[in-house]
N, C-alpha and C positions, 0 to 999 in steps of 0.2 A: 355093847361096846361104849366105853365112856368117851364122850367128846370127840367123836370122829367128825369134827366140823372143820376146825378151824379150824377146820379147821378143821383149824382149825381143826390148822387146825388142824388147823386147822389144822386138824386137825385131824376120832375118832377111830376101830373102829373095832352060841353055837347051835347048830342044828341038833335038837334032841329028838326030833321026829324023823320020819322017813320023807326024803325030798321027793317032789313030784318031777316027772320028766318035763322037758320043755314043751313037748307036744300036749301033755295034759294041762300045762300052765297056760297055753294059748286060749283065747276066748272061744267058747263053744260056737259052732257055726250058726246056731239060732240066736246068739246074743245080738240084740238090736244094735245097729251101728249108729254112732252119734257123729254128726257133722257140724263142727262149730262155725260160727260166723267169722268172716275176716276181721282182723284187728283194725280198730279205728285209732290210728296213731295221733298223738298230740304232743306238743312240747312238754318235757318233764319240768317239774318245778323244784325238785330237790337239787341243792347246790352242786353236789358231786356229779350228778348226771347232767345237769344243765350246762356245766362247764365244758362237757364233752359234746354238746349239741345233741344229746340223746332225746329220743321220743319215747313216750310211755303209752301204754294201752292195757287192755284186759282181754282175756279169753274166757268165755263162759263154758263150763263143762258140767256134766252130771256129777253129783256127789257119788252116785252109784251107777257105774257104766252098764250094769245089767238092767237098769231102769232109767233109760235116757229121758223119759218124760217126767221123771220125778224131780226132787229138789236139785237146784242148780247152785254151784259155787263159782267164784271168780278167781282167776289166776292173774296176778299183776306182772306185767312185762315191761322191759325197757329195751330199746334198740339203738345202737350206734351204727349207722349205715356205712356201707362200703364207700371208699373215697377214690377208688380206681375207676377208669372208664368201664362202662357196662360190658364191653366185650372181654374184660378180664375178671368179671364178677364170678366168685366161687360159691355163691349161695349163702345160706344162713348157718351160723354155728351157735348152738345153745351152750351155756355155761352153767354148771352147778357147783357151788363152793363147798358142799359137804354138809355134814351134820349127822343124821338128818335134822333139819331145823334151821339151817343157815339161810338167811335172806339173800337172794341172789341178783336182784335187779342191778345193783351197782357193778356187777361183774360184766355188764355190757361194755364197760370201759376197758376190759382186759386186752382187747386187740391192739391198743396203742403200746403195749409192753412187748409185743412179739418183734424180735429183731428183723432186720432187712426189709421192714415195712410189709412183711408177709401177711400181717393181719388186715391190711387195708383192703383186700379184695373180698372180705366177708362182711355180711351184716351180723354184728355180734348181739346176741339176744341173752340178756339176763332175766331171770324170772324168779319170783317168790313161789315156791311150791305150795300146794294146798295146805291151808292152815297157817301159813307163814307170812310175817311182815305185812305188806300192803294187800295181800290176797285176802279174800273174804269168804267165810268167816275166819277170823284170826283166833287161834287157840291159845288161851292163857288161863292158868288155874290158880296160882298163888304167887304173886310178885315178890313176896317177902321170904320165899322158901330158902333162898341162899343168903339170908341175912346173917348177922354176926352171932357169935357165941353159940354155934351149933355144938352138939356133943362131939367128943373125939371119935374119930372113925374106928379105931381098933376096939372091938367090944370086949375089953378085958374084964368087965364086970357085967353081971346080969342087968344092972340098971342101964348101962350104956346100950346094950343090945335091945332092951325093951324100949328105950327112948327112940332108937332108930326105927324099930318096927312101927311104932306109933306114928312117927313123922312120915315115913314112906307110904304107909297105908292111907293116912289122911290126904297126902298129895294125890294119890290115885283116886280117892273119893272126890276130891275137889275137881279133878279132871273129868270124872264121869258126869258131874253136874254141869261143868262148863262146856264139854264137848258134845254130849248127847249122841245123836246118830252119827255125827262125823267120825267118831272114834272107830267105827266099824269099817271105814273106808279110807284109811291112812296108810295102807301098806305100800311098800315099794312098787308093787304091781299097779296100784292106783296112780302113782306119780309117773310111771312109765306110760300108762294110757294118756295121762295129761300131756306128756312130752309129745306124743303122737298127735294129740289134738292141737297143740301149738304148731306142730309142723303143718297140719292141714290149714289152720287159720292163717299161717304165713304164705300159703299157696306154694309150698315147696314139695316136690316129689321126693326128694331126699334131704336129709339134714346132716350137718357135722355136729360133733359134740365134744366138749371139753369138761372133764369131770375131775374134781379134786376130792380125795378122801372118800367119804360116803358117796360122793358123786360118781366115783368109779363103779360102785355097785349098781347105781342107776344105769350107767352106761352099759355094764355087762348084761343086765337084764333086758335093757332095750335092744341090744344087739342080738340077744337070744330070741326075743319075741319078734323083732322086726328087722332082721338082718338086711333085707332088700331095701330098707329105707335109710340105711347108714351110708354116708359118703366118706367122711373121715372122722376119726375119733382119737382123742388124746386122753389117757387115763393116768393120773398122777397120784401115787399113794394108794395102792390097790388093796381093797378089801378081799379077804379070802372068802369066796362065796360058799364054801363048804363048812364054814364054822360060824355062820351067822346064827344068833348073836351072843349066846351065853358063853360058848367056848372061846370065842374071839376075845372076850374080856379077860379071860384067864391068860390067854397068850399075851395080851397087852401088859398085864401085870408083871410078867417076867421081863419083858422088853423095857418097860419104863424103869424098873429097878436097875437094869444094866445101864441105861442112859443117865440116870441121876448119879450113878457112880462116876461116869465119864465127866459129868458136870462138876462134881465135887473135886475131881483131880484137876480140872481146869482152874477152879477157884484156888486150889493149893499152889498150882503153878504160878499164880499171880498173887501170892500171899502178901507181897509188898504193897499191893493196892488194897486188898480186901481184909487182910489181917484175921483170917478165919481158921488158919492152920496150915502147916507146911506140907502136909500129905493129904491125899484124898481120904484116907481112913480117919485122920484127925478132923477134917471138915464134916465127914459123915457122923462121927461121934457127937460133934457139936450140934448138928442138925437134930439128931434124935434126942439129945439132952434137952434141946429147946422145946420139942414136942411135949416132953414130960413137964417141963416148967410152966409152959403156957397153959397146960390143962388146969393148973391151980391159979395162975394169974395171967390172963391174956394181955398181950402187948397193947398198950393204949386202951385197955379195957375191952377190946373188940377182937383182936387177932389171936385166936386160940389154935390148938393143934390142927383142927380141920381146915381152918383158913390158911395156915402156913403150908400145909400139904398142897392146897390148891394153888397157892402162889408159886411153889416150886415145881408144879406140874408143867408150867410153861417151858423151862429149860429142858424138860424131857421130850417135848415136842420139837423144839426148834433151837438153833443157835441164836436166833433173833431174840433179844431181850436178856441174854446171859448177863450183860453188864448191869442192867437195871435191877435184876433180882439180886445179884451179888452185892451191889452197892446198898440196896435197901436192907438186906440181911446184915451187912457189915455195920450200917448205921445203928441197927438195933443192938447188935452184940457189943459194939465198942462205945456207943454213946447213949444207949437205951432210948433212942429216938425211933418211935414207931411210925412216923409219918410216911416214910417210903413204902413200908409194907402195907399200910392202910391204903395208900394210893393205888398200888398194884392190885390189891384185892377189889377196891371199888371200881377200878377201870374195867375189870372183867366180870364183876358181879353187881351191876346196878340193881337197886331195889325200887325202881320206878314202876308205875302202872304198866302192865304188859311185858315187863322185862324178862319174865320166865318163858316167853313165847318159844324160843329155840329149844329149851329143855322140854317143854310140854310136847312139842312136835317130835323131838327125839324119841321120847317114850312112846308116843302114839304110833310111830312107825316101828320101832324095834320091838316093842312089846307084842305086836301082832304079826310081824314078818315071819316069825318062827317060834316054836314052843320054848318055854322056859321050864326049869324043874318045878314041879308042883310043891315039893316038900322042902321046908326050910333046912332040914337036916342035910340035904344034898348041897345046898348053897354053903352051909356052914362047913361041912367036911371039905369041900373043894377049896374054899377060900382060906381056911386055916392051913391046909396043905400047901397052897401056893405062898401064903404069907410067911411060912417058915423059911422059904427060899428067897422071897422077894417082898419085904415088908413095906416098901415105900408107898405104893399106890393100891395095893390089893383091896384093903377094906374100904377105902374111899370109892373105888370103882364098884365094889359090890353094892354099897348103899346107894350109889348113883342110879343103879339099875333096879334096885329092889322094888320100886313101885310096880314093876311088871308082875310081881306075885299077886297083886290085887287089881290088875287092870280090868276095866269094865268090858272091853271088847275082846273077843276070842282070838287066839293066835292060830295061824294056819301053817301048813308046810311050805317051806321056801321053794322058789323056782330053782330048778337044776340048770345052772348056767352052762351054756354050750355054744362056743363061738365057731363051730365048724363051718357055718355058712356066712360068717361075718367077713367083711372086706379087711384089707390090711389096716391095722391100728397100731398106735404108738403107746407103749407102756413106759412109765417112769417111776423110779424108786431109789431112795438112798438105802444102803445096805443095812443100816442100823435104825431105820424108821421104827419107832416104838408103837405108834398108833395103828399102823397097818404093817405088821412084820413082813419082812422080805420073803419069807416062805410063801406067803399068800400071793405075792406078785409072781413068783415062779410058777405057782399053780395056774394063775390066770394066763400066763404065757403058754402053758401046756394046753389049756382049754381053747385058746385062740391060735390056731396053727399058722395064721398069716400075720401074727403080731411080731413086733420087735421091741426089745426091752433095753432102755438106757439106764445104767446104774451109776449113781453117785457113790463111788467106792468108799466104804467105811464112814459115810456121813450119817448124822443122826437127825437130820431135818425131815419133817413130814410134809409131803405135798409142796415142795419148794420150787417148782418150775416157774419160770418167768420172774425169778428174783435176782437175775443178774449173773448167773453162771453161764458163760458163753457156750461151753461144750454142750450143755443140755439145751439151752434156749435156742441156739442156732440149729440144732437138730429138729426142734419143733417147727422153727421157721421153714426149713427145707421141706418138711412133711406137709405143712399147710399150704405151701406154695405149689408143690409139684406132686405130692403123694410119695416122695422118696423116703425110704426107711433104711436104717442100717441093715446090712446083710444079716439074715438070720443064721445063727450057727446051729450045728447039730446037737451040741451038748445042752444039758439042762442048766443054763446059766444066762447071764445077760449077753446081749448082742453088741453093745457098745459100752465102754467104761469111761467115766469122767471123774475128775476130781470133785469131791463134794463141796457144798457151800462151807466155807471156812469159818471156824469160830472167830469171834472178834478179838482184837487186841485192846485191852482197857485203855481208854482215852483216845482211841482212834475211831473215826466214823465208820459205820458199816457200809455195806453195799448201797449204792444209790442209783436212781434212775433219773434221767433228765426229764423235766416237765412232769414229775410225779404228782398226780392229783391227790393222792392219799399217802400219808407216811407209811413206812414199811410195816410197823406193828399193827396199824389199823387194817391194812390189806391182809396181813396174816390173820387177824381176828375175823375178817370177813370169810376167809377160806375155812377157818376152823369153827366159825359160829360163836367164838368166845369174844 
């Protein structure tokens, strides 16, 4: 699943083998139990955390939980403590921004965004999962992999296909050298065991959990494995647990193509601002025309068809950034000024040392969480079939995941998610979420019979809770404060309907929060990992 981060995202997010049952997935009774040391907290030094009075610390865990006396790794944590009197304290709530691969320590500041001060009764715990960010070791393979002038995504010639095969194989080989033994212990199940180690290190009998995007899959698996240790859980932008991860990418391709058409229509509706065409079809034709032209002559010498596709992926995820992408594209079309496109690409694709960390971890998790087709013929047949219906993102998504064909660590069967024993949890999704299609959220609702689902009707934003939509955000506040959920209906649908996050009006400011420590797009990128 491409970029189930940020997002990120944030964003994100199929099983080709036989799934194991939750009982089989549980640790064998003779598996040695690891008990971590308590966290030694200290003041954080990073500005975004320091401004919120956050404390930082680490938890030491086994690289391999079946060998607790073997190699150890460190998980980096941040904590913003509760500000209510202790008699109103509601315990610790862990936050995962998605990915896999999203660095999560800054998410310790998320509690300040919960309405009605309902977040103040919790200790908010952000953590960098194994291999990510400030956790050690940090997995990074090739920081220049997303550099400029990559081959066009659609392999219309044998040369293009050969070039992408060479690139993706080399990246997998680079990760094999960089990751070593760690690559065999990067599955979602390993991170679920890490979450329980964090729970123990915090001295909590139960924990609450807030997961965005891929973080919803972490929450689903944790609640399957350790239902008795869950207090409350909010899952926003839900992964379909029965399609991880190959088939979920194909689902995404269809959904992103639908959403980019919605964006093209929005640009057309505001043609007086952007001058890109008076109809959605006209804007769409212009976009694909540019892909062809940029293949021969990249904008500013650096933005080719692959880079332009990546820039336009942002509006497929969110309504945030619609204006920026539209203006940058307009500047290129009307003035031949590539600066806006280059800035958008650079912001999301830095080529600094270690900048591929979230992508490397994304692959390390998804390549081993579930089997991938062994034969390229299967990939080619499936992606050409989907491409004929949904050309926008299909081949970009395929090549993004193609290193899994060469991954050094073996894949295993995924956990069969089963929420029958889980406590009441809150699910959130917008109807037209492309990264985690709505059908997956409905499945999760069926698998968790005590869950309630809030739907942003006909919205296209992925994992957009706590972004200023009162209908959604106040439901979260009530649930965190008292455990109250919308009444569950008998039908296979959402239990509460809200208006979605609205698209922007050009020239008008977007949604804002008071005392926002991070701008909206930066927080969005934290959620998606982009």
